[in-house]
All heavy atoms as a GROMACS GRO file, in nm:
protein
  575
    1MET      N    1  -4.786  11.161  14.666
    1MET     CA    2  -4.902  11.156  14.580
    1MET      C    3  -4.962  11.296  14.546
    1MET      O    4  -5.005  11.312  14.438
    1MET     CB    5  -5.008  11.059  14.642
    1MET     CG    6  -5.122  11.029  14.548
    1MET     SD    7  -5.066  10.958  14.400
    1MET     CE    8  -5.149  10.807  14.394
    2LYS      N    9  -4.944  11.386  14.642
    2LYS     CA   10  -4.996  11.519  14.622
    2LYS      C   11  -4.920  11.586  14.509
    2LYS      O   12  -4.970  11.663  14.438
    2LYS     CB   13  -4.987  11.598  14.750
    2LYS     CG   14  -5.093  11.554  14.849
    2LYS     CD   15  -5.086  11.644  14.975
    2LYS     CE   16  -5.188  11.596  15.074
    2LYS     NZ   17  -5.192  11.682  15.195
    3ILE      N   18  -4.791  11.554  14.500
    3ILE     CA   19  -4.706  11.620  14.395
    3ILE      C   20  -4.760  11.574  14.255
    3ILE      O   21  -4.766  11.656  14.168
    3ILE     CB   22  -4.558  11.577  14.412
    3ILE    CG1   23  -4.505  11.646  14.542
    3ILE    CG2   24  -4.473  11.620  14.293
    3ILE    CD1   25  -4.360  11.597  14.580
    4LEU      N   26  -4.788  11.439  14.242
    4LEU     CA   27  -4.841  11.395  14.116
    4LEU      C   28  -4.976  11.458  14.081
    4LEU      O   29  -4.997  11.494  13.969
    4LEU     CB   30  -4.851  11.245  14.118
    4LEU     CG   31  -4.731  11.167  14.125
    4LEU    CD1   32  -4.758  11.018  14.139
    4LEU    CD2   33  -4.642  11.188  13.998
    5TRP      N   34  -5.058  11.476  14.182
    5TRP     CA   35  -5.188  11.551  14.151
    5TRP      C   36  -5.163  11.695  14.115
    5TRP      O   37  -5.231  11.746  14.029
    5TRP     CB   38  -5.288  11.537  14.271
    5TRP     CG   39  -5.354  11.408  14.278
    5TRP    CD1   40  -5.328  11.308  14.373
    5TRP    CD2   41  -5.446  11.353  14.186
    5TRP    NE1   42  -5.408  11.201  14.343
    5TRP    CE2   43  -5.485  11.226  14.234
    5TRP    CE3   44  -5.507  11.405  14.076
    5TRP    CZ2   45  -5.578  11.147  14.168
    5TRP    CZ3   46  -5.603  11.326  14.007
    5TRP    CH2   47  -5.636  11.197  14.053
    6GLY      N   48  -5.065  11.754  14.173
    6GLY     CA   49  -5.028  11.891  14.138
    6GLY      C   50  -4.985  11.904  13.999
    6GLY      O   51  -5.018  11.996  13.921
    7ILE      N   52  -4.896  11.810  13.959
    7ILE     CA   53  -4.850  11.802  13.821
    7ILE      C   54  -4.968  11.781  13.725
    7ILE      O   55  -4.976  11.845  13.614
    7ILE     CB   56  -4.743  11.692  13.806
    7ILE    CG1   57  -4.622  11.730  13.883
    7ILE    CG2   58  -4.708  11.663  13.652
    7ILE    CD1   59  -4.516  11.624  13.891
    8SER      N   60  -5.062  11.695  13.765
    8SER     CA   61  -5.181  11.672  13.680
    8SER      C   62  -5.258  11.790  13.661
    8SER      O   63  -5.313  11.816  13.552
    8SER     CB   64  -5.262  11.555  13.745
    8SER     OG   65  -5.381  11.532  13.674
    9VAL      N   66  -5.284  11.866  13.766
    9VAL     CA   67  -5.369  11.985  13.758
    9VAL      C   68  -5.291  12.093  13.665
    9VAL      O   69  -5.349  12.157  13.580
    9VAL     CB   70  -5.389  12.049  13.898
    9VAL    CG1   71  -5.442  12.193  13.888
    9VAL    CG2   72  -5.477  11.967  13.974
   10PHE      N   73  -5.161  12.103  13.687
   10PHE     CA   74  -5.081  12.198  13.605
   10PHE      C   75  -5.091  12.159  13.454
   10PHE      O   76  -5.114  12.245  13.364
   10PHE     CB   77  -4.939  12.197  13.643
   10PHE     CG   78  -4.848  12.274  13.564
   10PHE    CD1   79  -4.850  12.414  13.561
   10PHE    CD2   80  -4.755  12.218  13.479
   10PHE    CE1   81  -4.769  12.487  13.474
   10PHE    CE2   82  -4.675  12.282  13.395
   10PHE     CZ   83  -4.679  12.423  13.391
   11LEU      N   84  -5.076  12.031  13.424
   11LEU     CA   85  -5.081  11.987  13.286
   11LEU      C   86  -5.228  12.002  13.227
   11LEU      O   87  -5.238  12.024  13.111
   11LEU     CB   88  -5.032  11.839  13.272
   11LEU     CG   89  -4.886  11.826  13.293
   11LEU    CD1   90  -4.839  11.680  13.283
   11LEU    CD2   91  -4.805  11.901  13.180
   12SER      N   92  -5.326  11.991  13.313
   12SER     CA   93  -5.460  12.019  13.266
   12SER      C   94  -5.483  12.158  13.224
   12SER      O   95  -5.542  12.181  13.121
   12SER     CB   96  -5.563  11.979  13.375
   12SER     OG   97  -5.564  11.837  13.406
   13VAL      N   98  -5.424  12.250  13.295
   13VAL     CA   99  -5.437  12.388  13.263
   13VAL      C  100  -5.354  12.420  13.140
   13VAL      O  101  -5.406  12.483  13.046
   13VAL     CB  102  -5.384  12.483  13.380
   13VAL    CG1  103  -5.377  12.625  13.337
   13VAL    CG2  104  -5.476  12.460  13.502
   14VAL      N  105  -5.235  12.361  13.125
   14VAL     CA  106  -5.153  12.379  13.008
   14VAL      C  107  -5.226  12.317  12.883
   14VAL      O  108  -5.230  12.379  12.775
   14VAL     CB  109  -5.017  12.315  13.028
   14VAL    CG1  110  -4.936  12.305  12.892
   14VAL    CG2  111  -4.931  12.394  13.128
   15GLY      N  112  -5.282  12.200  12.907
   15GLY     CA  113  -5.358  12.136  12.795
   15GLY      C  114  -5.477  12.216  12.749
   15GLY      O  115  -5.510  12.224  12.629
   16PHE      N  116  -5.548  12.278  12.845
   16PHE     CA  117  -5.665  12.362  12.806
   16PHE      C  118  -5.616  12.483  12.724
   16PHE      O  119  -5.670  12.503  12.616
   16PHE     CB  120  -5.730  12.416  12.933
   16PHE     CG  121  -5.836  12.524  12.905
   16PHE    CD1  122  -5.946  12.486  12.852
   16PHE    CD2  123  -5.800  12.655  12.931
   16PHE    CE1  124  -6.050  12.580  12.826
   16PHE    CE2  125  -5.898  12.753  12.909
   16PHE     CZ  126  -6.020  12.715  12.853
   17PHE      N  127  -5.519  12.552  12.766
   17PHE     CA  128  -5.469  12.667  12.686
   17PHE      C  129  -5.400  12.622  12.557
   17PHE      O  130  -5.421  12.688  12.455
   17PHE     CB  131  -5.368  12.749  12.766
   17PHE     CG  132  -5.431  12.830  12.877
   17PHE    CD1  133  -5.411  12.806  13.013
   17PHE    CD2  134  -5.522  12.931  12.843
   17PHE    CE1  135  -5.472  12.872  13.111
   17PHE    CE2  136  -5.585  13.001  12.943
   17PHE     CZ  137  -5.561  12.974  13.077
   18GLN      N  138  -5.330  12.516  12.552
   18GLN     CA  139  -5.285  12.460  12.426
   18GLN      C  140  -5.390  12.431  12.330
   18GLN      O  141  -5.387  12.466  12.210
   18GLN     CB  142  -5.190  12.340  12.446
   18GLN     CG  143  -5.129  12.293  12.320
   18GLN     CD  144  -5.052  12.165  12.337
   18GLN    OE1  145  -5.044  12.107  12.440
   18GLN    NE2  146  -4.983  12.128  12.230
   19GLY      N  147  -5.494  12.364  12.381
   19GLY     CA  148  -5.608  12.328  12.293
   19GLY      C  149  -5.677  12.448  12.244
   19GLY      O  150  -5.709  12.458  12.118
   20VAL      N  151  -5.698  12.547  12.320
   20VAL     CA  152  -5.768  12.671  12.274
   20VAL      C  153  -5.688  12.743  12.176
   20VAL      O  154  -5.734  12.785  12.067
   20VAL     CB  155  -5.802  12.759  12.399
   20VAL    CG1  156  -5.845  12.896  12.351
   20VAL    CG2  157  -5.907  12.693  12.485
   21ILE      N  158  -5.552  12.755  12.196
   21ILE     CA  159  -5.469  12.826  12.107
   21ILE      C  160  -5.456  12.762  11.979
   21ILE      O  161  -5.465  12.820  11.869
   21ILE     CB  162  -5.332  12.854  12.173
   21ILE    CG1  163  -5.341  12.953  12.288
   21ILE    CG2  164  -5.225  12.903  12.068
   21ILE    CD1  165  -5.214  12.958  12.373
   22LEU      N  166  -5.443  12.625  11.984
   22LEU     CA  167  -5.428  12.550  11.856
   22LEU      C  168  -5.564  12.551  11.776
   22LEU      O  169  -5.556  12.544  11.650
   22LEU     CB  170  -5.382  12.406  11.887
   22LEU     CG  171  -5.230  12.401  11.929
   22LEU    CD1  172  -5.203  12.253  11.963
   22LEU    CD2  173  -5.139  12.454  11.822
   23VAL      N  174  -5.675  12.544  11.842
   23VAL     CA  175  -5.798  12.548  11.771
   23VAL      C  176  -5.824  12.677  11.701
   23VAL      O  177  -5.863  12.685  11.583
   23VAL     CB  178  -5.917  12.505  11.869
   23VAL    CG1  179  -6.055  12.534  11.799
   23VAL    CG2  180  -5.908  12.360  11.906
   24TYR      N  181  -5.795  12.788  11.772
   24TYR     CA  182  -5.822  12.916  11.711
   24TYR      C  183  -5.713  12.955  11.606
   24TYR      O  184  -5.740  13.036  11.518
   24TYR     CB  185  -5.823  13.032  11.818
   24TYR     CG  186  -5.952  13.030  11.895
   24TYR    CD1  187  -5.959  13.010  12.031
   24TYR    CD2  188  -6.069  13.053  11.826
   24TYR    CE1  189  -6.070  13.012  12.104
   24TYR    CE2  190  -6.190  13.057  11.898
   24TYR     CZ  191  -6.202  13.039  12.028
   24TYR     OH  192  -6.313  13.038  12.102
   25GLY      N  193  -5.601  12.892  11.619
   25GLY     CA  194  -5.490  12.921  11.517
   25GLY      C  195  -5.493  12.826  11.397
   25GLY      O  196  -5.410  12.840  11.310
   26ALA      N  197  -5.590  12.730  11.396
   26ALA     CA  198  -5.592  12.638  11.288
   26ALA      C  199  -5.646  12.695  11.162
   26ALA      O  200  -5.725  12.788  11.159
   26ALA     CB  201  -5.672  12.519  11.334
   27ASN      N  202  -5.606  12.630  11.051
   27ASN     CA  203  -5.651  12.672  10.919
   27ASN      C  204  -5.764  12.587  10.864
   27ASN      O  205  -5.823  12.613  10.762
   27ASN     CB  206  -5.534  12.672  10.818
   27ASN     CG  207  -5.434  12.772  10.847
   27ASN    OD1  208  -5.468  12.881  10.900
   27ASN    ND2  209  -5.310  12.742  10.823
   28GLY      N  210  -5.794  12.482  10.933
   28GLY     CA  211  -5.896  12.391  10.881
   28GLY      C  212  -5.943  12.295  10.992
   28GLY      O  213  -5.885  12.295  11.109
   29ALA      N  214  -6.049  12.218  10.963
   29ALA     CA  215  -6.100  12.131  11.062
   29ALA      C  216  -5.998  12.016  11.109
   29ALA      O  217  -6.001  11.987  11.222
   29ALA     CB  218  -6.227  12.060  11.003
   30PRO      N  219  -5.917  11.963  11.019
   30PRO     CA  220  -5.821  11.864  11.070
   30PRO      C  221  -5.724  11.921  11.167
   30PRO      O  222  -5.687  11.855  11.264
   30PRO     CB  223  -5.754  11.808  10.949
   30PRO     CG  224  -5.845  11.835  10.831
   30PRO     CD  225  -5.917  11.968  10.872
   31GLN      N  226  -5.683  12.048  11.148
   31GLN     CA  227  -5.588  12.102  11.244
   31GLN      C  228  -5.664  12.134  11.373
   31GLN      O  229  -5.598  12.126  11.477
   31GLN     CB  230  -5.526  12.234  11.179
   31GLN     CG  231  -5.420  12.203  11.078
   31GLN     CD  232  -5.366  12.331  11.025
   31GLN    OE1  233  -5.412  12.443  11.043
   31GLN    NE2  234  -5.255  12.324  10.949
   32GLN      N  235  -5.789  12.177  11.365
   32GLN     CA  236  -5.862  12.200  11.485
   32GLN      C  237  -5.881  12.073  11.566
   32GLN      O  238  -5.864  12.074  11.694
   32GLN     CB  239  -6.002  12.259  11.453
   32GLN     CG  240  -6.004  12.400  11.403
   32GLN     CD  241  -6.136  12.448  11.369
   32GLN    OE1  242  -6.228  12.367  11.341
   32GLN    NE2  243  -6.159  12.583  11.365
   33ALA      N  244  -5.910  11.965  11.502
   33ALA     CA  245  -5.924  11.839  11.567
   33ALA      C  246  -5.793  11.792  11.633
   33ALA      O  247  -5.792  11.742  11.746
   33ALA     CB  248  -5.976  11.730  11.477
   34ALA      N  249  -5.687  11.810  11.566
   34ALA     CA  250  -5.554  11.770  11.615
   34ALA      C  251  -5.519  11.857  11.736
   34ALA      O  252  -5.465  11.806  11.841
   34ALA     CB  253  -5.442  11.784  11.508
   35GLY      N  254  -5.544  11.986  11.733
   35GLY     CA  255  -5.518  12.071  11.842
   35GLY      C  256  -5.604  12.044  11.966
   35GLY      O  257  -5.553  12.034  12.080
   36ALA      N  258  -5.729  12.007  11.947
   36ALA     CA  259  -5.814  11.969  12.054
   36ALA      C  260  -5.773  11.838  12.117
   36ALA      O  261  -5.777  11.821  12.230
   36ALA     CB  262  -5.965  11.959  12.009
   37ALA      N  263  -5.727  11.740  12.028
   37ALA     CA  264  -5.684  11.611  12.078
   37ALA      C  265  -5.557  11.626  12.162
   37ALA      O  266  -5.536  11.561  12.258
   37ALA     CB  267  -5.659  11.524  11.957
   38MET      N  268  -5.468  11.710  12.114
   38MET     CA  269  -5.342  11.733  12.188
   38MET      C  270  -5.368  11.795  12.324
   38MET      O  271  -5.310  11.762  12.424
   38MET     CB  272  -5.247  11.812  12.107
   38MET     CG  273  -5.183  11.751  11.992
   38MET     SD  274  -5.085  11.846  11.881
   38MET     CE  275  -4.970  11.917  11.994
   39GLY      N  276  -5.463  11.891  12.326
   39GLY     CA  277  -5.497  11.952  12.458
   39GLY      C  278  -5.566  11.851  12.555
   39GLY      O  279  -5.534  11.853  12.669
   40LEU      N  280  -5.652  11.770  12.492
   40LEU     CA  281  -5.712  11.669  12.576
   40LEU      C  282  -5.614  11.560  12.631
   40LEU      O  283  -5.622  11.516  12.743
   40LEU     CB  284  -5.826  11.600  12.501
   40LEU     CG  285  -5.951  11.674  12.492
   40LEU    CD1  286  -6.058  11.611  12.398
   40LEU    CD2  287  -6.020  11.689  12.630
   41ALA      N  288  -5.522  11.529  12.542
   41ALA     CA  289  -5.423  11.433  12.581
   41ALA      C  290  -5.337  11.485  12.702
   41ALA      O  291  -5.309  11.409  12.793
   41ALA     CB  292  -5.329  11.393  12.464
   42LEU      N  293  -5.300  11.612  12.693
   42LEU     CA  294  -5.224  11.667  12.803
   42LEU      C  295  -5.305  11.676  12.931
   42LEU      O  296  -5.243  11.669  13.044
   42LEU     CB  297  -5.172  11.811  12.771
   42LEU     CG  298  -5.037  11.817  12.702
   42LEU    CD1  299  -5.009  11.969  12.665
   42LEU    CD2  300  -4.934  11.766  12.792
   43SER      N  301  -5.436  11.675  12.925
   43SER     CA  302  -5.520  11.687  13.041
   43SER      C  303  -5.553  11.551  13.092
   43SER      O  304  -5.553  11.527  13.215
   43SER     CB  305  -5.647  11.757  13.007
   43SER     OG  306  -5.618  11.893  12.971
   44VAL      N  307  -5.588  11.461  13.007
   44VAL     CA  308  -5.641  11.330  13.054
   44VAL      C  309  -5.535  11.228  13.093
   44VAL      O  310  -5.555  11.150  13.194
   44VAL     CB  311  -5.737  11.277  12.941
   44VAL    CG1  312  -5.780  11.133  12.971
   44VAL    CG2  313  -5.856  11.365  12.915
   45ILE      N  314  -5.430  11.217  13.016
   45ILE     CA  315  -5.330  11.110  13.044
   45ILE      C  316  -5.266  11.130  13.182
   45ILE      O  317  -5.258  11.027  13.255
   45ILE     CB  318  -5.227  11.113  12.930
   45ILE    CG1  319  -5.284  11.064  12.801
   45ILE    CG2  320  -5.106  11.022  12.968
   45ILE    CD1  321  -5.199  11.073  12.680
   46PRO      N  322  -5.228  11.242  13.226
   46PRO     CA  323  -5.178  11.252  13.370
   46PRO      C  324  -5.278  11.222  13.468
   46PRO      O  325  -5.246  11.160  13.580
   46PRO     CB  326  -5.126  11.398  13.380
   46PRO     CG  327  -5.106  11.443  13.239
   46PRO     CD  328  -5.205  11.374  13.156
   47TYR      N  329  -5.405  11.256  13.450
   47TYR     CA  330  -5.512  11.223  13.541
   47TYR      C  331  -5.528  11.074  13.554
   47TYR      O  332  -5.542  11.023  13.661
   47TYR     CB  333  -5.644  11.292  13.495
   47TYR     CG  334  -5.759  11.245  13.576
   47TYR    CD1  335  -5.782  11.298  13.708
   47TYR    CD2  336  -5.849  11.145  13.531
   47TYR    CE1  337  -5.885  11.255  13.783
   47TYR    CE2  338  -5.956  11.103  13.611
   47TYR     CZ  339  -5.974  11.156  13.729
   47TYR     OH  340  -6.085  11.112  13.804
   48CYS      N  341  -5.530  11.004  13.441
   48CYS     CA  342  -5.542  10.860  13.437
   48CYS      C  343  -5.431  10.788  13.508
   48CYS      O  344  -5.444  10.698  13.581
   48CYS     CB  345  -5.561  10.802  13.295
   48CYS     SG  346  -5.717  10.858  13.217
   49PHE      N  347  -5.306  10.845  13.491
   49PHE     CA  348  -5.190  10.791  13.556
   49PHE      C  349  -5.198  10.810  13.710
   49PHE      O  350  -5.170  10.706  13.779
   49PHE     CB  351  -5.068  10.864  13.498
   49PHE     CG  352  -4.935  10.818  13.559
   49PHE    CD1  353  -4.886  10.694  13.519
   49PHE    CD2  354  -4.870  10.890  13.650
   49PHE    CE1  355  -4.767  10.649  13.570
   49PHE    CE2  356  -4.751  10.852  13.709
   49PHE     CZ  357  -4.696  10.723  13.666
   50CYS      N  358  -5.245  10.922  13.752
   50CYS     CA  359  -5.257  10.938  13.899
   50CYS      C  360  -5.369  10.853  13.954
   50CYS      O  361  -5.350  10.796  14.062
   50CYS     CB  362  -5.294  11.086  13.924
   50CYS     SG  363  -5.157  11.199  13.900
   51ARG      N  364  -5.472  10.839  13.887
   51ARG     CA  365  -5.583  10.749  13.942
   51ARG      C  366  -5.540  10.603  13.939
   51ARG      O  367  -5.574  10.530  14.032
   51ARG     CB  368  -5.712  10.763  13.849
   51ARG     CG  369  -5.783  10.890  13.865
   51ARG     CD  370  -5.849  10.912  13.999
   51ARG     NE  371  -5.949  10.808  14.022
   51ARG     CZ  372  -6.014  10.788  14.123
   51ARG    NH1  373  -5.984  10.863  14.230
   51ARG    NH2  374  -6.108  10.697  14.140
   52ALA      N  375  -5.467  10.558  13.842
   52ALA     CA  376  -5.413  10.420  13.845
   52ALA      C  377  -5.314  10.398  13.958
   52ALA      O  378  -5.328  10.298  14.024
   52ALA     CB  379  -5.339  10.397  13.702
   53LEU      N  380  -5.229  10.491  13.990
   53LEU     CA  381  -5.139  10.480  14.101
   53LEU      C  382  -5.224  10.484  14.230
   53LEU      O  383  -5.183  10.405  14.320
   53LEU     CB  384  -5.032  10.588  14.100
   53LEU     CG  385  -4.922  10.580  13.992
   53LEU    CD1  386  -4.833  10.706  14.008
   53LEU    CD2  387  -4.849  10.453  14.018
   54GLN      N  388  -5.319  10.564  14.233
   54GLN     CA  389  -5.403  10.570  14.354
   54GLN      C  390  -5.473  10.437  14.379
   54GLN      O  391  -5.486  10.391  14.494
   54GLN     CB  392  -5.500  10.685  14.342
   54GLN     CG  393  -5.568  10.724  14.473
   54GLN     CD  394  -5.653  10.847  14.448
   54GLN    OE1  395  -5.717  10.861  14.347
   54GLN    NE2  396  -5.660  10.928  14.553
   55GLN      N  397  -5.517  10.373  14.278
   55GLN     CA  398  -5.593  10.249  14.295
   55GLN      C  399  -5.501  10.129  14.317
   55GLN      O  400  -5.551  10.024  14.370
   55GLN     CB  401  -5.679  10.222  14.167
   55GLN     CG  402  -5.797  10.318  14.154
   55GLN     CD  403  -5.890  10.310  14.270
   55GLN    OE1  404  -5.922  10.211  14.323
   55GLN    NE2  405  -5.936  10.430  14.315
   56MET      N  406  -5.375  10.139  14.282
   56MET     CA  407  -5.283  10.036  14.315
   56MET      C  408  -5.259  10.019  14.458
   56MET      O  409  -5.221   9.913  14.505
   56MET     CB  410  -5.150  10.057  14.231
   56MET     CG  411  -5.170  10.026  14.087
   56MET     SD  412  -5.028  10.067  13.994
   56MET     CE  413  -4.894   9.978  14.064
   57SER      N  414  -5.263  10.129  14.533
   57SER     CA  415  -5.250  10.122  14.677
   57SER      C  416  -5.368  10.188  14.747
   57SER      O  417  -5.355  10.297  14.802
   57SER     CB  418  -5.125  10.189  14.715
   57SER     OG  419  -5.125  10.330  14.678
   58PRO      N  420  -5.478  10.119  14.744
   58PRO     CA  421  -5.603  10.183  14.811
   58PRO      C  422  -5.580  10.183  14.965
   58PRO      O  423  -5.519  10.106  15.027
   58PRO     CB  424  -5.715  10.092  14.770
   58PRO     CG  425  -5.647   9.963  14.741
   58PRO     CD  426  -5.506   9.990  14.692
   59ARG      N  427  -5.644  10.286  15.022
   59ARG     CA  428  -5.648  10.293  15.170
   59ARG      C  429  -5.745  10.194  15.225
   59ARG      O  430  -5.853  10.168  15.168
   59ARG     CB  431  -5.689  10.429  15.208
   59ARG     CG  432  -5.581  10.538  15.169
   59ARG     CD  433  -5.624  10.673  15.213
   59ARG     NE  434  -5.523  10.768  15.169
   59ARG     CZ  435  -5.536  10.897  15.199
   59ARG    NH1  436  -5.643  10.943  15.259
   59ARG    NH2  437  -5.442  10.979  15.150
   60GLU      N  438  -5.708  10.141  15.346
   60GLU     CA  439  -5.798  10.040  15.411
   60GLU      C  440  -5.910  10.121  15.477
   60GLU      O  441  -5.883  10.215  15.553
   60GLU     CB  442  -5.720   9.967  15.514
   60GLU     CG  443  -5.792   9.852  15.571
   60GLU     CD  444  -5.702   9.767  15.661
   60GLU    OE1  445  -5.587   9.752  15.623
   60GLU    OE2  446  -5.754   9.729  15.763
   61VAL      N  447  -6.028  10.077  15.450
   61VAL     CA  448  -6.142  10.139  15.504
   61VAL      C  449  -6.205  10.044  15.610
   61VAL      O  450  -6.237   9.932  15.582
   61VAL     CB  451  -6.244  10.184  15.399
   61VAL    CG1  452  -6.373  10.245  15.459
   61VAL    CG2  453  -6.182  10.277  15.301
   62ILE      N  454  -6.226  10.099  15.731
   62ILE     CA  455  -6.289  10.010  15.833
   62ILE      C  456  -6.424  10.071  15.860
   62ILE      O  457  -6.444  10.186  15.888
   62ILE     CB  458  -6.208  10.011  15.961
   62ILE    CG1  459  -6.065   9.959  15.930
   62ILE    CG2  460  -6.274   9.936  16.072
   62ILE    CD1  461  -5.969   9.971  16.047
   63ILE      N  462  -6.527   9.984  15.843
   63ILE     CA  463  -6.664  10.025  15.873
   63ILE      C  464  -6.708   9.967  16.008
   63ILE      O  465  -6.708   9.846  16.024
   63ILE     CB  466  -6.761   9.979  15.758
   63ILE    CG1  467  -6.714  10.031  15.620
   63ILE    CG2  468  -6.899  10.015  15.782
   63ILE    CD1  469  -6.785   9.976  15.502
   64LYS      N  470  -6.744  10.057  16.095
   64LYS     CA  471  -6.789  10.014  16.227
   64LYS      C  472  -6.945   9.994  16.222
   64LYS      O  473  -7.012  10.076  16.173
   64LYS     CB  474  -6.754  10.117  16.332
   64LYS     CG  475  -6.609  10.137  16.347
   64LYS     CD  476  -6.583  10.239  16.452
   64LYS     CE  477  -6.433  10.264  16.472
   64LYS     NZ  478  -6.402  10.367  16.569
   65LYS      N  479  -6.981   9.879  16.278
   65LYS     CA  480  -7.126   9.854  16.285
   65LYS      C  481  -7.183   9.921  16.414
   65LYS      O  482  -7.124   9.908  16.525
   65LYS     CB  483  -7.148   9.706  16.293
   65LYS     CG  484  -7.119   9.632  16.157
   65LYS     CD  485  -7.159   9.493  16.170
   65LYS     CE  486  -7.130   9.417  16.039
   65LYS     NZ  487  -7.173   9.277  16.039
   66GLU      N  488  -7.284   9.990  16.397
   66GLU     CA  489  -7.351  10.049  16.509
   66GLU      C  490  -7.450   9.957  16.572
   66GLU      O  491  -7.499   9.868  16.508
   66GLU     CB  492  -7.434  10.174  16.460
   66GLU     CG  493  -7.339  10.282  16.413
   66GLU     CD  494  -7.417  10.408  16.369
   66GLU    OE1  495  -7.539  10.418  16.407
   66GLU    OE2  496  -7.367  10.495  16.300
   67LYS      N  497  -7.463   9.974  16.704
   67LYS     CA  498  -7.558   9.891  16.774
   67LYS      C  499  -7.701   9.915  16.719
   67LYS      O  500  -7.744  10.029  16.695
   67LYS     CB  501  -7.556   9.919  16.920
   67LYS     CG  502  -7.430   9.888  16.990
   67LYS     CD  503  -7.436   9.918  17.137
   67LYS     CE  504  -7.313   9.874  17.206
   67LYS     NZ  505  -7.316   9.913  17.351
   68GLN      N  506  -7.772   9.805  16.698
   68GLN     CA  507  -7.907   9.815  16.644
   68GLN      C  508  -8.001   9.830  16.761
   68GLN      O  509  -7.998   9.749  16.861
   68GLN     CB  510  -7.947   9.690  16.562
   68GLN     CG  511  -7.860   9.673  16.437
   68GLN     CD  512  -7.904   9.553  16.355
   68GLN    OE1  513  -7.981   9.472  16.404
   68GLN    NE2  514  -7.856   9.542  16.233
   69THR      N  515  -8.080   9.936  16.754
   69THR     CA  516  -8.172   9.954  16.869
   69THR      C  517  -8.301   9.885  16.832
   69THR      O  518  -8.337   9.860  16.719
   69THR     CB  519  -8.191  10.110  16.885
   69THR    OG1  520  -8.242  10.166  16.757
   69THR    CG2  521  -8.071  10.178  16.924
   70ASP      N  522  -8.370   9.856  16.938
   70ASP     CA  523  -8.507   9.791  16.918
   70ASP      C  524  -8.604   9.896  16.862
   70ASP      O  525  -8.634   9.992  16.918
   70ASP     CB  526  -8.552   9.742  17.053
   70ASP     CG  527  -8.673   9.648  17.038
   70ASP    OD1  528  -8.705   9.612  16.932
   70ASP    OD2  529  -8.742   9.636  17.145
   71SER      N  530  -8.646   9.864  16.735
   71SER     CA  531  -8.740   9.957  16.676
   71SER      C  532  -8.882   9.947  16.726
   71SER      O  533  -8.969  10.024  16.690
   71SER     CB  534  -8.732   9.940  16.523
   71SER     OG  535  -8.772   9.807  16.490
   72LYS      N  536  -8.912   9.831  16.793
   72LYS     CA  537  -9.040   9.812  16.848
   72LYS      C  538  -9.053   9.881  16.988
   72LYS      O  539  -9.003   9.831  17.081
   72LYS     CB  540  -9.075   9.665  16.865
   72LYS     CG  541  -9.071   9.588  16.734
   72LYS     CD  542  -9.094   9.442  16.766
   72LYS     CE  543  -9.075   9.354  16.638
   72LYS     NZ  544  -9.092   9.212  16.661
   73GLY      N  545  -9.110   9.988  16.984
   73GLY     CA  546  -9.129  10.068  17.110
   73GLY      C  547  -9.236  10.006  17.196
   73GLY      O  548  -9.330   9.953  17.146
   74SER      N  549  -9.211  10.001  17.329
   74SER     CA  550  -9.317   9.956  17.418
   74SER      C  551  -9.425  10.058  17.437
   74SER      O  552  -9.387  10.169  17.471
   74SER     CB  553  -9.256   9.913  17.547
   74SER     OG  554  -9.195  10.022  17.610
   75SER      N  555  -9.538  10.024  17.413
   75SER     CA  556  -9.650  10.117  17.423
   75SER      C  557  -9.728  10.088  17.549
   75SER      O  558  -9.787   9.980  17.565
   75SER     CB  559  -9.748  10.107  17.305
   75SER     OG  560  -9.804   9.984  17.291
   76GLU      N  561  -9.717  10.180  17.641
   76GLU     CA  562  -9.787  10.162  17.770
   76GLU      C  563  -9.913  10.257  17.764
   76GLU      O  564  -9.911  10.370  17.732
   76GLU     CB  565  -9.701  10.204  17.881
   76GLU     CG  566  -9.582  10.115  17.898
   76GLU     CD  567  -9.490  10.156  18.020
   76GLU    OE1  568  -9.548  10.228  18.106
   76GLU    OE2  569  -9.376  10.123  18.018
   77SER      N  570 -10.030  10.190  17.789
   77SER     CA  571 -10.150  10.263  17.788
   77SER      C  572 -10.198  10.298  17.929
   77SER      O  573 -10.201  10.231  18.015
   77SER     CB  574 -10.265  10.184  17.717
   77SER     OG  575 -10.226  10.156  17.589
   0.00000   0.00000   0.00000
């Protein structure tokens, strides 16, 4: 699973630089929007894939109950 997260981080960095380069190299608003969308797609899709795989096999969590102490203190005068 760590390999998939590593790939996701790598593609997020690539998506960021691709988005920045395509937005600054665009000739108009439609090209800027397309460049930003491609950069976001490279960042978000691998992350969603990793999260989906992670949720398909969740880890078992065991919650231990602590002993409840008597909150009524005995007051001796």
